[in-house]
N, CA, C and O of each residue as an XYZ file, in Angstrom:
464
protein
N     -52.192     11.747     45.344
C     -51.620     12.581     45.754
C     -51.982     14.114     45.625
O     -52.013     14.974     44.745
N     -52.277     13.974     47.180
C     -53.643     15.064     47.834
C     -52.478     16.391     47.966
O     -51.315     16.197     48.319
N     -52.988     17.633     47.643
C     -52.837     18.507     47.667
C     -52.826     19.347     48.978
O     -53.865     19.865     49.388
N     -51.562     19.484     49.673
C     -52.480     20.060     51.170
C     -52.083     21.558     51.442
O     -51.576     21.879     52.517
N     -52.336     22.501     50.399
C     -53.000     23.723     50.053
C     -51.448     24.079     50.596
O     -51.155     25.054     49.905
N     -50.335     23.808     51.445
C     -49.507     24.782     52.091
C     -48.654     25.213     50.729
O     -48.708     24.243     49.972
N     -48.084     26.015     50.277
C     -46.553     25.278     49.750
C     -45.962     25.298     49.168
O     -45.707     25.197     47.968
N     -45.173     25.655     51.233
C     -44.170     24.883     51.557
C     -43.895     23.708     51.816
O     -42.811     23.199     51.529
N     -45.221     22.873     52.627
C     -44.676     21.461     52.205
C     -44.851     20.816     50.632
O     -44.581     19.750     50.080
N     -45.445     22.064     50.270
C     -45.448     20.464     48.528
C     -44.430     20.749     48.204
O     -43.644     19.909     47.767
N     -44.196     21.762     48.296
C     -42.401     22.446     47.668
C     -41.336     20.907     47.987
O     -40.863     19.997     47.306
N     -41.348     21.438     49.840
C     -41.029     20.460     50.259
C     -41.125     18.917     49.930
O     -39.982     18.470     49.840
N     -42.011     18.019     49.734
C     -42.785     17.060     49.103
C     -41.726     16.761     47.816
O     -40.984     15.792     47.659
N     -41.992     18.331     46.673
C     -41.543     17.768     45.844
C     -39.942     17.337     45.494
O     -39.500     16.797     44.480
N     -39.272     17.764     46.670
C     -38.289     18.157     46.514
C     -37.926     17.272     46.899
O     -36.860     16.824     46.479
N     -38.732     16.550     47.978
C     -37.994     14.568     48.354
C     -38.959     13.387     47.070
O     -39.107     12.199     46.782
N     -39.307     14.511     46.746
C     -39.331     12.426     45.770
C     -38.422     13.032     45.047
O     -37.505     12.229     44.875
N     -38.081     14.554     44.268
C     -36.897     14.290     43.120
C     -36.321     14.256     44.005
O     -36.943     13.208     44.177
N     -35.354     14.382     45.299
C     -34.877     14.068     45.369
C     -34.421     12.235     45.198
O     -33.588     11.639     44.515
N     -35.431     11.819     46.182
C     -35.667      9.805     45.950
C     -35.136      9.545     44.850
O     -34.095      8.890     44.783
N     -36.049     10.228     43.326
C     -36.321      9.809     42.004
C     -33.758      9.969     41.786
O     -33.093      9.580     40.826
N     -33.486     10.327     42.475
C     -32.080     10.919     41.673
C     -31.103      9.845     42.801
O     -29.906      9.559     42.796
N     -31.965      9.540     43.494
C     -31.052      8.311     44.422
C     -31.682      5.992     43.651
O     -31.200      4.859     43.651
N     -33.129      6.828     43.130
C     -33.136      5.256     42.780
C     -32.243      5.875     41.170
O     -32.071      7.085     41.027
N     -32.050      5.475     40.740
C     -31.776      6.080     39.417
C     -29.789      6.441     39.493
O     -29.227      6.239     38.417
N     -28.929      6.891     40.591
C     -28.357      6.679     41.038
C     -27.351      4.870     40.678
O     -26.549      4.303     39.937
N     -28.762      4.638     42.620
C     -27.929      3.406     42.570
C     -28.137      2.072     41.631
O     -27.659      0.944     41.754
N     -29.387      2.838     40.255
C     -29.753      1.400     39.475
C     -28.386      1.617     39.246
O     -27.719      0.705     39.734
N     -27.413      2.875     38.434
C     -26.859      2.779     37.496
C     -25.750      2.646     37.921
O     -24.811      2.699     37.128
N     -25.518      2.428     39.331
C     -24.083      3.081     40.128
C     -24.384      0.786     40.078
O     -23.327      0.185     39.886
N     -25.193      0.207     40.182
C     -26.000     -1.287     40.063
C     -25.155     -1.030     39.046
O     -24.037     -0.554     39.240
N     -25.640     -1.337     37.825
C     -25.736     -1.355     36.221
C     -24.439     -1.363     35.507
O     -24.395     -2.036     34.477
N     -22.874     -0.427     36.060
C     -22.189     -0.395     35.736
C     -21.312     -1.410     36.896
O     -20.373     -2.061     36.437
N     -21.485     -1.478     37.710
C     -21.048     -2.854     38.528
C     -21.502     -3.315     38.101
O     -22.513     -2.860     38.636
N     -22.235     -4.642     36.827
C     -22.753     -5.613     36.615
C     -22.083     -5.786     34.755
O     -21.808     -6.825     34.154
N     -22.011     -4.575     34.349
C     -21.321     -4.769     33.348
C     -18.632     -4.399     33.609
O     -17.601     -4.517     32.947
N     -19.168     -3.916     35.181
C     -17.918     -4.234     34.872
C     -17.123     -5.802     35.215
O     -16.068     -6.240     34.756
N     -18.302     -6.557     36.422
C     -17.993     -7.965     35.915
C     -17.843     -8.468     35.448
O     -17.209     -9.503     35.656
N     -18.603     -7.887     33.884
C     -19.124     -8.872     33.351
C     -17.706     -8.809     32.651
O     -16.876     -9.677     32.926
N     -17.371     -7.666     31.632
C     -15.910     -6.809     30.728
C     -14.508     -7.359     32.001
O     -13.537     -7.598     31.283
N     -14.193     -7.561     33.169
C     -13.509     -7.656     33.795
C     -12.984     -9.015     32.998
O     -11.859     -8.843     32.529
N     -13.697    -10.679     32.672
C     -12.724    -11.738     32.148
C     -11.775    -11.208     31.091
O     -10.584    -11.408     30.853
N     -12.997    -10.247     30.382
C     -12.825     -9.956     28.464
C     -10.975     -8.814     28.650
O      -9.865     -8.466     28.245
N     -11.655     -8.803     29.246
C     -10.095     -7.031     29.888
C      -8.742     -7.885     30.150
O      -7.688     -7.940     29.517
N      -9.304     -8.704     31.644
C      -7.733    -10.480     32.523
C      -7.582    -10.505     30.888
O      -6.919     -9.484     30.705
N      -7.815    -11.082     29.593
C      -7.648    -11.895     29.414
C      -7.312    -11.195     27.924
O      -6.708    -11.974     27.187
N      -7.543    -10.082     27.428
C      -6.938     -8.724     26.360
C      -5.614     -8.386     27.366
O      -4.823     -7.669     26.751
N      -5.350     -8.564     28.146
C      -4.270     -7.678     29.371
C      -3.108     -8.765     28.529
O      -2.201     -8.599     27.714
N      -3.676     -9.850     29.193
C      -3.073    -11.427     29.099
C      -2.306    -11.602     28.225
O      -1.107    -11.648     28.503
N      -2.805    -11.777     26.711
C      -2.556    -11.657     25.653
C      -1.286    -10.457     24.800
O      -0.427    -10.391     23.921
N      -2.138     -9.535     26.068
C      -0.892     -8.096     25.330
C       0.525     -8.844     25.778
O       1.577     -9.124     25.203
N      -0.004     -9.010     27.084
C       1.299     -9.748     28.437
C       2.555    -10.746     27.478
O       3.667    -10.528     26.999
N       1.674    -11.826     27.552
C       2.103    -12.765     26.296
C       2.976    -11.971     25.255
O       4.191    -12.164     25.233
N       2.376    -11.075     24.388
C       2.817    -10.785     22.841
C       4.407     -9.776     23.460
O       5.577    -10.141     23.574
N       3.709     -8.382     23.753
C       5.032     -8.133     25.149
C       6.002     -8.841     24.668
O       6.736     -8.537     23.727
N       6.031    -10.539     25.809
C       7.101    -10.474     25.988
C       7.178    -11.674     25.076
O       7.906    -12.561     25.521
N       6.382    -12.024     23.447
C       7.217    -12.319     22.376
C       8.632    -11.700     21.806
O       9.810    -12.002     21.999
N       8.122    -10.922     21.192
C       8.939     -9.955     20.702
C       9.789     -9.369     21.437
O      10.663     -8.776     20.805
N       9.877     -9.299     22.964
C      11.155     -9.220     23.837
C      12.109    -10.314     23.347
O      13.054    -10.057     22.601
N      11.859    -11.415     23.748
C      12.508    -12.772     23.503
C      12.698    -12.815     22.467
O      13.836    -13.284     22.456
N      12.200    -12.547     20.669
C      12.759    -12.148     19.972
C      13.816    -11.733     19.574
O      14.813    -12.205     19.029
N      13.116     -9.768     20.275
C      14.680     -8.710     20.337
C      16.083    -10.230     20.459
O      16.727    -11.065     19.824
N      15.804     -9.667     21.755
C      17.766    -10.791     22.853
C      17.934    -11.376     21.735
O      18.708    -10.813     20.960
N      17.311    -12.613     21.301
C      17.674    -13.305     20.549
C      18.115    -12.718     19.281
O      18.826    -13.276     18.445
N      17.693    -11.707     19.230
C      19.035    -11.497     17.302
C      19.636    -10.477     17.603
O      20.410     -9.937     16.812
N      19.365     -9.960     18.958
C      20.628     -9.319     19.423
C      21.545     -9.644     19.714
O      22.626     -9.058     19.646
N      21.167    -11.185     20.304
C      22.615    -12.494     20.718
C      23.019    -12.514     19.470
O      24.237    -12.460     19.297
N      21.827    -12.622     17.875
C      23.433    -13.492     16.708
C      23.427    -12.205     16.941
O      23.056    -12.212     18.115
N      23.578    -11.064     16.653
C      23.932    -10.155     15.839
C      25.378     -9.729     16.485
O      26.424     -9.290     16.007
N      24.811    -10.161     18.157
C      26.784     -9.605     18.140
C      27.114    -10.978     18.246
O      26.259    -11.256     19.086
N      27.663    -11.986     18.052
C      27.847    -13.500     17.761
C      27.969    -13.580     16.475
O      28.223    -14.663     15.947
N      27.751    -12.025     15.491
C      27.510    -13.126     13.994
C      28.654    -11.958     13.492
O      29.384    -12.178     12.525
N      28.727    -10.432     14.432
C      29.228     -9.388     14.630
C      30.928     -9.488     15.203
O      31.743     -8.620     14.893
N      31.354    -10.898     16.230
C      32.491    -11.213     16.608
C      32.953    -11.797     15.837
O      34.072    -11.402     15.507
N      32.177    -13.543     14.812
C      32.933    -14.041     13.845
C      33.364    -13.288     12.527
O      34.304    -13.652     11.821
N      32.238    -11.754     12.184
C      32.969    -11.852     11.392
C      34.179    -10.536     11.504
O      34.665     -9.978     10.521
N      34.387    -10.334     12.416
C      35.447     -9.641     13.236
C      36.586    -10.831     13.204
O      35.492    -11.392     13.260
N      37.113    -11.306     13.188
C      37.710    -12.167     13.776
C      38.119    -13.340     12.481
O      39.114    -14.064     12.504
N      36.903    -13.293     11.203
C      37.385    -14.037      9.779
C      37.989    -12.549      9.031
O      38.541    -12.433      7.936
N      37.613    -11.328     10.208
C      38.283     -9.829      9.007
C      40.567    -10.234      9.818
O      41.590    -10.397      9.153
N      40.375    -10.229     11.343
C      41.864    -10.205     11.492
C      41.801    -11.233     10.702
O      40.954    -10.685      9.997
N      41.957    -12.328     10.146
C      42.396    -13.644      9.716
C      42.498    -13.413      8.626
O      43.645    -13.570      8.208
N      41.521    -12.969      7.654
C      42.583    -12.665      6.469
C      42.792    -10.992      6.641
O      42.856    -10.745      5.437
N      42.904    -10.012      7.124
C      44.747     -9.387      7.511
C      45.840    -10.315      7.684
O      46.743    -10.188      6.856
N      45.982    -11.224      8.561
C      46.984    -12.180      8.822
C      47.009    -12.778      7.683
O      48.166    -13.190      7.595
N      46.334    -13.139      6.572
C      46.877    -14.221      5.421
C      47.380    -13.403      4.339
O      48.018    -13.995      3.468
N      47.203    -12.070      4.221
C      47.786    -11.085      3.154
C      49.049    -10.619      3.533
O      49.934    -10.522      2.682
N      49.323    -10.198      5.161
C      50.328     -9.751      5.512
C      51.419    -11.426      5.294
O      52.638    -11.373      5.130
N      50.446    -13.050      5.362
C      51.667    -14.027      4.868
C      51.522    -13.991      3.409
O      50.617    -14.764      3.095
N      51.669    -13.826      3.117
C      51.889    -13.947      1.303
C      51.570    -13.240      0.956
O      50.946    -13.482     -0.077
N      51.614    -11.845      1.331
C      53.344    -10.644      1.141
C      54.112    -11.242      1.323
O      54.430    -12.006      0.412
N      54.945    -11.280      2.689
C      56.056    -10.804      3.221
C      56.912    -12.891      2.956
O      57.902    -13.462      3.413
N      55.824    -13.275      2.034
C      56.750    -14.401      2.004
C      56.771    -15.171      0.029
O      57.343    -16.175     -0.393
N      55.664    -13.882     -0.899
C      56.217    -13.974     -2.224
C      55.903    -12.155     -2.407
O      54.715    -11.919     -2.183
N      56.607    -11.066     -2.709
C      56.801     -9.445     -2.447
C      56.745     -9.951     -4.038
O      55.630     -9.804     -4.539
N      57.749    -10.516     -4.904
C      57.570     -9.925     -6.446
C      56.311     -9.957     -6.589
O      55.807     -9.021     -7.210
N      55.497    -10.953     -6.102
C      54.709    -11.170     -7.288
C      53.041    -10.447     -6.661
O      52.011    -10.285     -7.316
N      53.318    -10.111     -5.085
C      52.447     -9.235     -4.955
C      52.453     -7.697     -5.370
O      51.432     -7.021     -5.494
N      54.262     -7.068     -5.644
C      54.582     -5.800     -6.670
C      54.058     -6.052     -8.214
O      54.126     -5.138     -9.036
N      53.578     -7.238     -8.523
C      52.844     -7.706     -9.958
C      51.456     -7.230    -10.184
O      50.858     -6.664    -11.099
N      51.123     -7.754     -8.793
C      49.241     -7.895     -9.218
C      49.482     -6.610     -8.217
O      48.337     -6.710     -7.775
N      49.933     -5.651     -7.595
C      49.687     -4.161     -7.849
C      49.943     -3.646     -8.690
O      49.074     -2.852     -9.048
N      51.354     -3.709     -9.661
C      51.198     -3.270    -10.767
C      49.518     -3.076    -11.328
O      48.729     -2.132    -11.291
N      49.442     -4.597    -11.893
C      48.489     -4.500    -12.670
C      47.591     -4.139    -12.987
O      47.166     -3.731    -14.067
N      46.656     -4.422    -10.718
C      45.810     -3.076    -10.794
C      45.601     -2.286    -10.626
O      44.517     -1.941    -10.155
N      46.730     -1.391    -10.982
C      46.271      0.266    -10.502
C      46.694      0.168    -12.607
O      45.673     -0.032    -13.266
N      46.981      0.196    -12.791
C      47.227      0.048    -14.326
C      46.006     -0.526    -14.651
O      45.644     -0.037    -15.721
N      44.757     -1.773    -14.009
C      43.927     -1.230    -14.783
C      42.542     -0.379    -14.973
O      41.790      0.100    -15.822
N      42.761     -0.544    -13.507
C      41.897      0.836    -12.268
C      41.876      1.772    -13.201
O      40.852      2.041    -13.830
N      43.315      2.517    -13.427
C      43.746      3.742    -14.322
C      43.438      3.747    -15.716
O      43.283      4.841    -16.259
N      43.259      2.076    -16.775
C      42.051      2.083    -17.271
C      40.635      3.126    -17.855
O      40.383      4.191    -18.417
N      39.971      1.858    -17.213
C      38.428      3.190    -16.257
C      38.501      3.955    -15.988
O      37.924      4.635    -16.837
N      38.955      4.725    -15.070
C      38.792      5.830    -15.164
C      39.260      6.777    -16.063
O      38.653      7.765    -16.473
N      40.668      6.315    -16.411
C      40.385      7.112    -18.053
C      39.490      7.461    -18.654
O      39.128      8.608    -18.914
N      38.577      5.431    -19.229
C      38.111      5.766    -20.125
C      36.646      6.675    -19.730
O      36.086      7.045    -20.762
N      36.033      7.037    -18.641
C      35.249      7.852    -18.262
C      35.160      9.351    -18.825
O      34.319     10.130    -18.377
């Protein structure tokens, strides 16, 4: 490159060269980013798809566990109601035996607590 001897022209030429270099570098960086992005996109999509499947699996398991807990809770409540009803029926049909068992149980518990 030859110097023109004019400081303003030299400064303008230098500014243009720098601007051109910046533009070329910027364009190259954008192209590299686009290339990496295009290459990484399928991997990111696979990861996202896998994450969605994992969340769906966990949500399905949680829903199934919830349904099981609700079902077992209902069965337990029904068993409790049946047990209480069976006890009432036994007490009504065998009052003397029930009082005898209650006295024995009270005696045994009293002895256990007194020994401590």
